[in-house]
N, C-alpha and C positions, 0 to 999 in steps of 0.2 A: 380581785380574785372572785370567781363565781362559786358560791357555796350552796349547799342544799338549803341552808337557812334562808338565803336570799330568794331562791326559787319558791320556797314554801310561803314566804311573805307575799310574793307576787300572786300566787295561787289564792291565798287568803283574801287578797284584795279583789278577787273575781276576775283575774287575768288568765287567759289561756297561754301559759308559759311553756316553752319547748327548748331543749338543748339545741345548739346550732354549731355549724362548722364555720368559723369566722371568715376564713379565706374565701369560701364559696358563697357566703351570705345565704345559707339555707339551713333548714332544720336537719339535724343528724338522725332523726327518726324517719322511718320509711314513708308510709302513706300519711303524711302530716295533715292532710285535709280532714282526717277523722276529728282532729281537735279544732276544726273550724265549726263543728257542729256540737261539740260538748267539751267541757273542761276536763283536763286530765285528772286522774285520781291522785291522792296523796302518795299511794304506793308507786305509781308510775313516775311521779316527779322525783321521789327519793331515789328510785332505781336509776333514772337518767342522770341526775346531777351528782349521784354518788360516783359516777365514772369520770368526773372532772372534765366536762366539755370546755372548749376554749371560747364558747359563745353562748349567748342566750337571746332568744327572740320571742316576740309576743304576737299572737294572732289577733288582728283587729276585727271589728264588726260586732254583731249581736252576741257572740259567744263570750266576749269580754265586756259586756254591758254597753254596747254601741260605742266602743272605743274607736277613735279616729286619730290618725297621726299625720300632721302636715310636715312634709319633707322638703326642706330648702336645700337645693343642690347647687352645683357649680360654686363650691366654696362659700355657700350661703350669701351670695352677692345681693340678693333681694331681701334678706331678712330684716335689716335695719329699716329699709324703706317701707316694708310691710308693717313692722312694729309701730312706726310713726303714724300709721293710718288707723290703728286699733285703739279703742278706748283704754286708757291706762289702768283703770279699775278692772276691766275685763282681762287685760293682759296679765295682771299680777296674780290672777287665779290659775293660770295655765302652768302645766309642767313642761319644762324645756330642758333639752340636753344637746350637747355638741356631738358631732360625728367625726370619724377619722379624717375626712376630706376637708374639714373646716365648715361643714354645713350644720344644719340644725334640725332637730325633731321637736315639734310642738304637739303635746298630747292633751286630749280632753275627751269626755264622753258627751253624747248627745241624748237629749230627752226624747227625740224623735228618731225613727229608724234612719240609718244612713245608707248611702249607695256604695257601689264598689269604688275602686281607685279612680280618682279624678285628676286630670291635668289642668292646673289652674293658671299657670303662667309659663309661656314659652318665648324663646327668642333665638335669633341666629347667633351662633358662636362658632368661630373657626369654619365659616362657610357651611355650617350644618344647623338644622333646627334642633335646639336643645330644650329639654324640659327643665325649668328652673324652680318651679314650685308644683308639687303634686301631693295627693293624699294617699294614705293607705287606709282603705275602708273595708267594707264587707268582702270577705274572701282574701284579704291581703295580710301581709305580715311584715315585720321589720326587726332588725337587730337593735339592741339597746344596751344601756349600762346595766351591770358592770362589765360588759364585754370590753376588752382592751380597745381604747380609742374613743369610747362613748362615755361622756361625763355629764351627769345631771348638774345643771347650774341654777335651776329654779324648781321648787316644789318637790314632791315625792310620788313615786309610783303607787304607794299605798294609799294616796289621797288625791286621785285624779278627779278634777271637778266635772260635774254634769252641767252642760250648757243648754239653755233654751234654744228653740229653733231660730229665734231672732238673733241671739248671740252667736250661734254657729254661723249663720248667714253673714254676719258682720265680718267674721274672720275670713270666710271664703271670698266675699266681695272685695275685701281689701287686697287679697292676693290676685284676683282677676283684674283689678285695675292696673296691675303691674305687667299684664300680658303685653308682649311686644309683637307677637305674630298675628298677621291678618289671616284668619282661618278661612279655609275653602270648604265647600260642601264635600261630604264624603262620597257623594255620587256626582255625576256630571252636572254642571251648573244649570242647564236648561233642557227643554225638550221633553218629550214623552218617554223616549227610550233611546236606544243607540248609544249607550254609555251611561245614561243617568237612570236606567231602570232598576239598578240594583237595590235601591231603597224605596222603590215605588210600590205602593200597595196594589192589591188585586183590583180589577174592575168591580164596581158596585153590583149587587145582585140585580139581575135583569138587564144590565147594560149590555150593549152590543160591543164586544171588545174590538171588532173590526171597524167601528164607526170612525175612529181616528186611530189609524195604525201607528205602532211605535217605530216603524222602520224609518230611518232618516231619509230614505229615498222617496217617501210618499209626499214630501213637502218641498216646494221651492224654498219656502221659509217656514220652519216649524213654529206653531203657535207659542210654545214655551220659549223658544229662542228669541222670538220677537218680543214677548213680554219681559224677558230678562233685560232687553235693551231699552225699552221705553215704558214698561209697566210701572205703576206706583203702588207700593205696598203699605205706606204709612197710614193712609185712611183705613185700609183693611185691618191693620194691627189695632188701631184705636177703636174701630167698631167692635172688636172682640175683647176689649177691656185692657189692652196694653197701654202703658203710660210712657210718653217721651220725656226723658229727664234732662236732655241736653247733649252736648257733644264734647268729646275729649279734644285736646290740642291737635292730635293726629287726624281728626276728622271723623273718628268712630262715634256713632250715635249710641247713647245709653238708653235702654228700654227696661221698664219694670213690668213683671208679669201681672196678669189679672189676679185680684184678691189680695195682693200684697200692698199694704198701706204705707209702710215705711221701710227703712233699710236701704241697701244698695241696689244696683241694677241686676237684672236677670238675663239680659241678652245685649248684644251689640249689633250694629248694622253699619257697614262701611260703604253702602251704596250698591253693593253687589251681593254680599253674603250676610244673612241674618244668623248670628251664632248664638245659640241658647246654652246658658250655663246651668240654669236651675233645673232641679229634678221634679219640681212641682208646676211645670209650665205646660201640662198636657193641653193639646195633643202633640206638642213638640217633645222630642227626646233631648235629654241633657247631653252636653259635650258634643254637639253636632251642629254643623253649618247647613243652612238652607238657602238655596237660590231664591230669587223673587218668584219664579214660577212654582217652586216647591212650597213657599209660604202661601201663595194663592190656593194651590191644590189642597194643602193641609187644612186651612181655615175655612175656605169657601166651599170646598167639595168633599169634605170628610176624608181626605186622603186619596180620593179616586182620581188618579192622574189622567185616565182616559176621558172622564167627564170634564175635567179641568181644561184639557186641550180642546175638547169639542166646544165648550163654552167660550173660550178665548177666540177660537176660530170664528164663532158667531159674533163676537164683539170687534172683529176687524183685525185681530192679530194673526199673522202668518198667512201663507198662501198655499193652498193644497193642490196636489196633483192626483190623478186617478190612482187608486190602490193597485199595486203590482205584487201579488203574493209570490213567495219563493216557489219556484218550479222544481219539485222533487221527482218529476217523471223520469223514469229510467234508472232511478237509484237502486231499485231492487235487483236490477240486472248485475250490479257490481258485486252482490253477495255471491260468494263462490268463485269470484275472479273472472266473471264473464264480461269481457269487453269494457269499454268506456265511451261516453259520448264526447263530441268535440268540446263541449262546454266544460268538461272535466280535465282537459289537457292543460297542464300548468304552463304559465308564461315563461319564456326563456328570457332572462334579463342579464345584461352585463353587470359586473360586480358593483360598479359605481352607482348605477341606477337602483340596484337592489338595496344598497346601504341607504341611499337617499329616500327610497320609498318606505323602508321599514327601519327607521332610526331607533325604535324602542322595542323591547320585548313586550309580550302581552301582559296586561295587568295581573299582579299576583293575587291569588285567592287564599291559599294556605302557604305561608312562607316556608321555604325549604322543600315543598312538595308539589304544589299545583298552581297553574295559572288559568285564567279564563280562556276557553277555547281548547283546553287540553283534557286528556282522559287519564284517570287513575284507577288501577285495580287495587282492591283489598282482598287478599287471599288468606283464608283461615280454615282450620279443621272444622268439620261439622260439629254443631252444638257447642261452639266455643263462646258464644255470646256476641255474634256478629251484629245482630239486630240492635242490641243495647249499644254497641260501639257506633253503629250508624246514627242512632239518635243523638249520641253525644257529639258526633261530628257535625250533624245538622245544627245543633244548638250553638256550637262554637262559631259557625259561619253566620247564623241568624243574629247572634249577639255581637259578633266581631271580637270574640274573646279567644285566648289561646287554646289550641288542641294539643294536649300533652306537652305544653310548653312552647309550641310553635304558633306564632301569631296568625290570626285569620282576619281577612277584610270582611266587613259586614255585608250581607246580601241575603236575598230570599232563597229558600231551599224547597225543592220538591222531592219527596221520597216516593218512588214508585215501588210499592211493596208487593211482591208476587207470592209471598209465603204466609203472611199473617192476615187474620180476619180483621175487619175494622174495629171490632170490640177489643181485640188484643192490643192494637196500636193505641186506641183511646185509653187503655188502661196503663200501658207501659210508658208512653211518652211523658205524661204528667209526673210519673215517679222520677224519671231522670231529671226533668226540669226542677222538681223540688230538691232533689239531691244536690243539684248544682247551685242551689240558693237563688234561683231566678224566679221572678214573679211571672206566672204563666201569661198574664195579660200583656206583658211586653213582647211576647213572641207569638201570640195567637194569630197574628196576620203576617208572620214572617216564615213560618214553616207550614208547608202544605203536604198532605198525604193522599196518595191514590192507592187504595187496596184493590188489587186485581185478582185476588184468589177467587176461583170459581168462574172468572170471566177473563182469563188470561189473554192479553194481547202480546205482540212481539215487537222487536226492534223496528221492523219495517213499518208497522202501523203508526209509529211516531211521525212519519213523513207527512201524514194527512192532518196532523195536529199542530204543526209548527206555528202557523199563524194564530191559532187560538191560545197558544202558550205565551206568545210574545208579550202581550200586555201585562202579564204578571211580573215580568222583569226578573225571572229567576237567574241567580248567579251560580247555583249548583243544582244538578239533578242527580239523585242517587237511585240506582237500580239494584234492588235487593230481592231475589238473587238473580244474577246475570244468566245462569244456565236456564232459568225458566222463561227468560225473555227471548231466547233464540228462536228463529223461525222454525216452523214444524218441518221435520225431516233433516234438520241441520246436523251435520256430524261435527261435534265439538273437537274431534281429534284431527280434523282436516285443516292444515295450515292456511290454504288458500281461502277457504270459506270463512275462517275466523278473521283473517286479515281483511276480507271484504266487509265483514260486519263492523270492524273498527273503523274502516274508511267511512261507512255510513254514519256512525256516531260522530266522527270528526265533522261531517257536514252539518249535523244537528247542532253541535257545539258552536260552530261558526255562525249559523243562522240565529241562534238564541244568545250569542255572546256570553256563554256560560261554560262551566266545566261539568264533566260527567264523572261520577264515581261508580264503578261496577263492583259489586260484592260477589265473590266467587269462593268455591271451596277447594280444598287441597285434594289431591289424589289419595288413594288408599296407601297404607304402609308408612314406614318411617321417613319423615321429612328432614330429620336433623342433619343428615350428611349431604343434602342437596344444595346446589348453588341457589341464591335467591331467585334468579330468573327461571329456575327449573321447578319451583314450587307452584303447584296449581294444577287442577285437573284439566285435561284437554290439550289442545295443540300448543306447542311452544311459542307460536307466533303471538299469543296474547300478551306475553311479557315484552316482546319486541315492538308490537304495534302501539302499545299504550305509552304515554309520556312518563308515567310513574307506576312502579310496580311495588306494592307494599305487601309484606307477608307477616303473618303471626305464627310463631312456632312455640310449642309448649316448653316452658322453662322447667328445670329439674325440680324447683320448689313448687309445691302444690298450689294451684290457683293463680299461677303466674305465666305470662307469655313474653316472648321477645319479639319486638316489632323491628323489622329490617326493611330496607327499601333500596331500589335502584331508581335514580331520577335522571331526567334528560336536560332540564333547563335550569338546574340549580347545582351548587356544589353538593357532594355526597353528604348525606345525613347519617350519623352513626346509629348503631343499634340502641334501642330504648326498651327497658323492661317495664311491663305493665302488671299490676296486681288487681285481681278482681275483688272489689269491695261493693257488693250489691247495693244499688243497681248500676254502679259505674266501674269502668276500668280506670285505674289511677296510675300515674307514672311513679315508679319506684327506682330511684337511682342507687339505692343501696345494694341492689342485686347485680351479679356479674352476668352480662348478656351472653358470655361465651359458654355458659353451662346450660346446654339443652337437655331435655329429659332423657333421650334415648342413647346418649353417648355411652354412659357406664352400663346401662342395661343391655345394650347390644353386645358388649364384651362378655358379660356374664352369660348371655344367651348362647353366644358362640361356644363358650367353654362347656356349657351343658350339652350342646349338640355334639361336640367332639367326644365328650365322655360317653354319651349314649352310643355313638358309632364305635368307639373303642371297645366298650363292653360287648356290643353285638358281635364284633369280629372275634373277640376272645372266646366268647361262648360258642361260636360256630367253627372255630379253628379245629382242624383234624387232630386227634390225639397224637398222631405220628409227627405232628409239627414240633412237638417237644418244647422244652423250656426256651430255647433261643427265639422261636417264632412268637411265643407269647410275650417275651421280653421286648421284641422289636415293636409289636403292636402297642405295648405299654409305653414305649419311648416315643414312637412317632405320633401317637394320638394324645400324648400327655394326659393319659387317664390317671385319675387319683388312685392311691393305693387302696383306699376304702372301696371305691367303685370297682377296681380291678379284682378285688378279693371276693366280691359277692357272687 
């Protein structure tokens, strides 16, 4: 049974303890992220647990003293194998509990700062890649005893041990040694661009981005592809302080990071992918795979992929062809629906060839919402906090973390801001980064901002910049606000013109292999009774021309909105409620998304208008009309007795 006394004991032990809904495995409080930044008060804990919740959960990370939980899933099948690899003396100090599925939670605190959730071991189960061991770290949470089905079998929550960095690494390394999956790079294995540019840093200052173009059509054989086939990275790793520890039975090589004198391995190499586990292996990122070319570019060229391709070309890798920039001539003529060139006429294909040529959908960027090559609208009332929302979206993509619960694939982001001054962006963005608990150093080369206020360009101007944007490898381009990027003289209420602009953006998205998000405002007046596709200022074709149409409407509760969407290439996503908790919008599933602000108010307003009309007619009725006429007005207008008598 979960009692107030138990929750207070957890709080006294320095744990951020929250009531939970056991069946849904989530806190029963609204914006629970608040308690990822501070411990709840005694008053809050007593109030929550006095209502007898059926679950209790703990927020991991710095708020709970650098608490980390290792979660052994799939009925805990790897738990005994992991336990056998850990020093018995160290294991005896840990807190362990069983879970309802037969798995295990292993709890400890770290003397050093911990990362977010880590996937330590994965394997194929039932023809799917399953996570078998993972952690709940900074920003994570987990259900625990005495929730039904969770039973402590070793140690106490009131006395969770604090481990040294070496001791913690021993636990993590033991789990990683049980990993069965051969990891692939998060971006394409080789090359400069054309699929692998999503994680590629920008060109170095002063470098000519066009010296080695990222378009796969510029090479008979790309330098990166060639290096992935016959390049040798072992000498490069060793020259930068990495130590080779030997090979596992499956052929995976074990490597230890520079500066680490003992303990387990920090990365593996299977001959194609160098997969880094350690969070202290800069300039590599943890939990990420690198192709041979990416290892070369990261260590030898400071992450400058264009420079790396140029160097490898000079060393005899790859075979170049003359650069052929994308020809955007004539695209402006499509705006407003004026004609099309022969090059824009789509190919007519029989169904069989169509299926063979396009066997897969475009890669997902935001699960449930957006793919690369697609366009998404975000429509919200003026002064709703759209710019803050945009920054949060950019962070989710740049870090590969969920956006309001919807997973994002990692990639570089460009924000073209038409409303804010550079000083404002420089002030706001770090605030959102800090609120998300992200080290700004980790995203300083993943989010780019172009402030155009005072020197506005327009959508057509982008055609001349496509080649210069390619080497950056952006996966998402955000235009905020869209109305200020429309060509001069454009009528945003003209369906043909707006459809032509979206056609132009589609061409940019295809050329850059990225997605576009357009931030726009709603029209004036009440939006609560409109269909999702009708919300938004200007022509209705904007919702039909885009692949995803997302709208924000004010919820009846102050400071909250309802996010709804219409999507083209995913199953429908239900409405989501968001609560403003400066400087972030946070998902709040405790709210009813059907309760929009103006539903009740409109009914009251109509009643007031009827009363006013009724009083007016009564006061202007001719005396000769007599009682029946006044009674008829009273009845038809439903005017209140008090109003009627005045």
